[in-house]
C-alpha positions as CSV (number, residue, x, y, z in Angstrom):
1,M,12.6,-3.0,28.6
2,P,14.4,0.0,29.3
3,S,13.0,3.5,29.2
4,A,15.8,4.2,26.8
5,P,16.1,1.3,24.8
6,T,19.1,0.5,22.3
7,I,18.1,0.1,18.9
8,L,20.2,-1.2,15.7
9,L,19.4,-0.4,12.5
10,F,21.2,-2.0,9.8
11,D,21.0,-1.8,5.7
12,S,23.4,-2.5,2.9
13,G,24.0,1.1,2.7
14,L,22.7,4.2,2.9
15,G,18.6,4.0,2.4
16,G,18.2,3.1,6.3
17,L,19.1,6.5,6.7
18,T,15.2,7.5,6.1
19,V,14.1,4.5,9.0
20,L,16.7,6.3,11.2
21,R,15.0,9.8,11.0
22,E,11.4,8.5,11.7
23,V,12.4,6.3,14.5
24,A,14.7,8.9,16.1
25,A,11.5,11.5,15.4
26,L,8.9,9.0,17.9
27,R,11.6,8.0,20.1
28,P,14.4,10.5,20.2
29,D,15.7,9.2,23.9
30,A,16.6,5.9,22.2
31,R,20.2,4.9,21.6
32,L,20.2,4.0,17.9
33,F,23.3,2.5,16.2
34,Y,23.2,2.6,12.4
35,I,25.2,0.0,10.6
36,A,25.9,0.8,7.1
37,D,27.2,-2.7,5.3
38,D,29.4,-0.4,2.8
39,A,31.9,-2.9,2.1
40,F,29.1,-5.8,0.8
41,F,27.1,-3.1,-1.2
42,P,25.2,-3.8,-3.0
43,Y,23.2,-6.4,-1.2
44,G,20.7,-6.7,-4.8
45,R,23.7,-8.4,-7.0
46,K,24.6,-11.0,-3.9
47,S,23.9,-14.6,-3.9
48,E,21.3,-15.6,-1.5
49,S,23.8,-17.9,0.3
50,A,26.2,-15.0,0.6
51,L,23.8,-12.5,1.7
52,V,22.8,-14.7,4.6
53,E,26.0,-15.6,6.0
54,R,27.1,-11.7,5.8
55,V,24.2,-10.4,7.3
56,L,24.4,-13.0,10.2
57,S,27.8,-12.5,10.4
58,V,27.5,-8.7,10.8
59,M,24.6,-9.2,13.3
60,D,26.7,-11.6,15.3
61,R,29.5,-8.9,15.9
62,W,26.9,-6.1,16.4
63,I,24.3,-7.6,18.8
64,E,27.1,-9.3,21.2
65,T,28.8,-5.8,20.9
66,H,26.0,-3.4,21.6
67,A,23.4,-5.7,23.1
68,P,20.2,-4.0,21.8
69,D,16.6,-4.5,22.8
70,L,15.6,-4.3,19.5
71,V,16.9,-4.4,15.9
72,V,15.3,-3.0,12.6
73,I,16.7,-4.7,9.4
74,A,16.1,-1.1,7.2
75,C,16.5,-3.2,3.9
76,N,14.0,-4.8,2.0
77,T,16.4,-7.4,0.3
78,A,17.9,-8.9,3.7
79,S,14.7,-8.7,5.3
80,T,12.9,-11.0,2.5
81,L,15.3,-13.2,3.3
82,V,17.4,-13.0,6.1
83,L,14.8,-12.4,8.6
84,P,13.6,-16.2,9.6
85,H,17.6,-16.8,10.2
86,L,18.0,-13.9,12.2
87,R,15.3,-14.5,14.6
88,A,16.1,-18.5,14.8
89,R,19.7,-17.4,16.0
90,F,19.1,-14.5,18.4
91,K,16.7,-13.9,21.2
92,T,16.6,-10.3,20.4
93,P,13.2,-8.7,18.3
94,F,13.8,-8.3,15.1
95,V,11.9,-5.3,12.9
96,G,12.2,-6.1,9.2
97,T,11.5,-3.6,5.9
98,V,8.9,-5.4,3.3
99,P,7.3,-4.3,0.3
100,A,4.2,-2.2,1.3
101,I,1.3,-3.9,-0.8
102,K,-1.4,-3.8,1.2
103,P,-1.7,-0.1,1.9
104,A,-0.8,0.8,-2.0
105,C,-3.4,-1.8,-3.1
106,A,-6.2,-1.0,-0.4
107,T,-5.8,2.8,-1.6
108,S,-5.2,2.7,-5.2
109,V,-8.2,4.5,-6.9
110,S,-7.2,3.1,-10.7
111,R,-6.2,0.0,-9.2
112,M,-2.9,-0.1,-11.0
113,V,0.1,-0.4,-8.7
114,S,3.6,-0.6,-9.2
115,I,6.4,-2.1,-7.0
116,L,9.8,-0.7,-7.6
117,G,12.7,-2.2,-5.7
118,T,15.8,-4.0,-6.4
119,E,16.2,-7.0,-9.1
120,A,16.4,-9.3,-5.9
121,T,13.8,-8.0,-3.8
122,V,11.2,-8.4,-6.7
123,Q,12.1,-11.8,-7.7
124,R,11.9,-13.1,-4.2
125,E,9.3,-15.5,-3.1
126,Y,8.5,-13.6,-0.2
127,T,7.2,-10.4,-2.6
128,R,5.0,-12.9,-4.8
129,A,3.6,-14.2,-1.3
130,L,2.6,-10.7,-0.3
131,I,1.3,-10.1,-4.0
132,R,-0.8,-13.2,-3.9
133,D,-2.2,-12.3,0.0
134,F,-2.6,-8.7,-0.7
135,A,-3.2,-7.4,-4.1
136,D,-6.6,-7.0,-3.5
137,G,-7.8,-7.4,-7.2
138,C,-5.3,-4.7,-8.6
139,A,-2.9,-4.9,-11.6
140,L,0.6,-5.1,-10.3
141,T,3.7,-4.3,-12.0
142,L,7.0,-5.4,-10.5
143,V,10.1,-3.5,-11.7
144,G,13.3,-4.6,-10.5
145,S,15.9,-1.4,-10.7
146,P,19.2,-2.5,-11.4
147,R,20.8,0.6,-10.6
148,L,18.3,3.1,-8.6
149,A,20.4,2.3,-5.1
150,E,23.7,2.9,-6.8
151,L,22.1,6.2,-8.0
152,T,21.4,7.1,-5.1
153,E,24.6,6.3,-3.0
154,A,26.4,8.3,-5.7
155,S,23.9,11.4,-5.5
156,L,24.7,11.7,-1.4
157,R,28.4,10.9,-2.2
158,G,28.2,14.1,-4.3
159,E,28.7,12.4,-8.1
160,S,26.5,13.8,-10.8
161,V,24.1,12.1,-11.2
162,S,21.6,13.0,-14.3
163,D,17.8,13.4,-14.4
164,A,17.8,10.8,-17.5
165,A,19.5,8.2,-15.7
166,I,17.0,8.5,-12.6
167,A,14.1,8.6,-15.4
168,A,15.0,5.7,-17.2
169,E,15.2,3.3,-13.9
170,I,11.4,4.5,-12.7
171,A,10.0,4.8,-16.5
172,P,8.7,1.0,-16.3
173,C,6.4,1.7,-13.4
174,F,4.4,4.3,-15.4
175,V,1.5,1.9,-16.9
176,T,-1.5,2.5,-19.0
177,A,-4.7,0.0,-20.0
178,D,-8.1,0.5,-20.7
179,G,-8.1,4.1,-19.9
180,R,-6.3,3.8,-16.4
181,R,-3.1,4.4,-15.4
182,T,-0.4,3.5,-12.3
183,D,-1.5,5.8,-9.5
184,A,0.7,4.1,-6.8
185,I,4.2,2.9,-6.6
186,V,5.5,1.2,-3.6
187,L,9.2,1.9,-2.9
188,A,10.6,-1.4,-1.8
189,C,13.9,-0.3,-1.3
190,T,15.0,2.3,1.8
191,H,17.3,3.9,-0.6
192,F,14.9,5.2,-3.1
193,P,12.9,7.8,-0.7
194,L,16.2,9.5,-0.5
195,L,15.2,10.8,-4.4
196,L,11.7,11.3,-3.6
197,D,12.0,14.9,-5.0
198,Q,13.7,13.6,-8.1
199,L,11.2,11.1,-8.6
200,Q,8.0,13.1,-8.2
201,R,9.5,16.0,-10.4
202,L,10.4,12.8,-13.1
203,A,7.3,10.9,-13.2
204,P,4.9,11.4,-16.4
205,W,2.0,11.9,-14.2
206,P,1.2,12.3,-10.4
207,V,1.6,9.3,-8.2
208,R,1.5,8.3,-4.8
209,F,5.1,7.1,-3.9
210,I,4.8,4.8,-0.7
211,D,7.4,5.2,1.7
212,P,7.8,2.3,3.8
213,A,9.7,4.2,6.8
214,P,7.1,5.8,8.8
215,A,4.8,2.3,9.1
216,I,8.4,0.6,10.5
217,A,9.1,3.3,13.1
218,R,5.6,2.9,14.0
219,R,5.8,-0.6,14.6
220,V,9.4,-0.1,16.5
221,L,7.4,2.1,19.0
222,D,4.8,-0.8,19.0
223,L,7.4,-2.9,20.6
224,I,9.2,-0.8,23.0
225,G,6.6,2.3,23.8
226,A,6.8,5.7,23.9
227,A,9.5,7.9,25.1
228,E,8.9,9.7,28.5
229,A,7.5,13.0,28.1
230,D,10.8,14.5,30.0
231,A,13.1,12.0,28.6
232,P,16.7,13.5,27.5
233,R,17.4,13.2,23.5
234,S,20.4,10.8,23.0
235,P,23.0,10.5,20.8
236,A,23.0,8.3,17.7
237,Q,25.8,6.8,15.9
238,M,26.3,5.4,12.7
239,A,29.2,2.9,11.4
240,F,30.4,2.2,7.9
241,T,32.1,-1.7,7.4
242,S,34.4,-0.6,4.9
243,G,36.5,1.6,7.1
244,V,36.7,3.9,4.3
245,A,36.5,7.7,5.6
246,P,33.2,9.2,3.6
247,P,34.1,12.3,1.3
248,P,32.8,16.0,2.2
249,P,29.9,15.9,0.2
250,L,28.5,12.6,2.1
251,A,29.4,14.0,5.4
252,A,27.4,17.0,4.3
253,A,24.7,14.6,3.8
254,L,24.5,12.8,6.7
255,G,24.6,16.1,8.5
256,R,21.6,16.7,7.2
257,F,19.8,13.7,9.1
258,G,21.6,15.3,12.3
259,L,24.9,13.2,11.9
260,V,27.9,14.7,12.5
261,V,31.4,13.3,12.6
262,A,32.5,11.7,16.3
263,D,35.6,12.3,18.3
264,A,38.0,9.2,18.4
265,A,37.0,8.8,22.1
266,A,33.3,8.3,21.4
267,S,34.0,6.4,18.1
268,A,36.5,3.9,19.9
269,A,33.5,2.1,22.0
270,A,31.6,1.1,19.0
271,R,34.4,-0.3,16.7
272,L,33.8,-3.9,14.7
273,P,36.2,-6.3,16.3
274,D,38.1,-6.9,12.9
275,R,38.8,-3.5,11.2
276,P,38.3,0.2,12.0
277,I,35.3,1.9,11.0
278,H,34.1,5.4,10.7
279,E,31.1,6.3,13.2
280,Y,29.3,9.5,13.4
281,S,26.8,11.0,15.8
282,R,23.5,12.4,16.0
């Protein structure tokens, strides 16, 4: 493994930025490439066969182009379905994103935990298996949100998103029974932590919202090792598969993650073979 590894991060949209931020904090020297498959967003409404075909196709192109030392699938919906196919096809190591059920249940005081994900993620057998293995006697409530990922993207793009719309999506997570109530909510979609401030403010009572991004970054560090003490910071690039230029509010939001628009020379090297894309660098 080189001292400054190349890491590819992939999500259906912008949710994986939360993972990018954590990985960059632990390995600032790494060459990071982030792919937002906005041309196929949202994944939660696609069939399983279509998702497998799509993710394999994107990975074919980007692994060939960038030869990464490691790939992070920063998407619960894709991870719970496509990881076995990816590991069978490619020699590159993959780190997936799965609902943090084990730590949530291990630390719940009320023994009431909710899992907030896309409709696809909460319906997957992978998620059900995690519950069987790690529920640890907790009462679990599965909540498949049909709109929260899209509301997150809309908010980042500068569109108006009402508190009422967000509150309606998270309301089923808050359960009371026998004098107890939910005290932990697993954010089983990487988009959702982008709304963490609103989620905390709109919660009918205080709960722990569990963001998987720090644990994913630690797993990446386990596999590639720590940076050298004097390693220089390396820029990161971001690509949108749609080829559509982001509106100014989204460009500003990307800036809050340390991402700025790259010049034409910097972006040319990482284009998808069949269409232009817009790229950003950290």
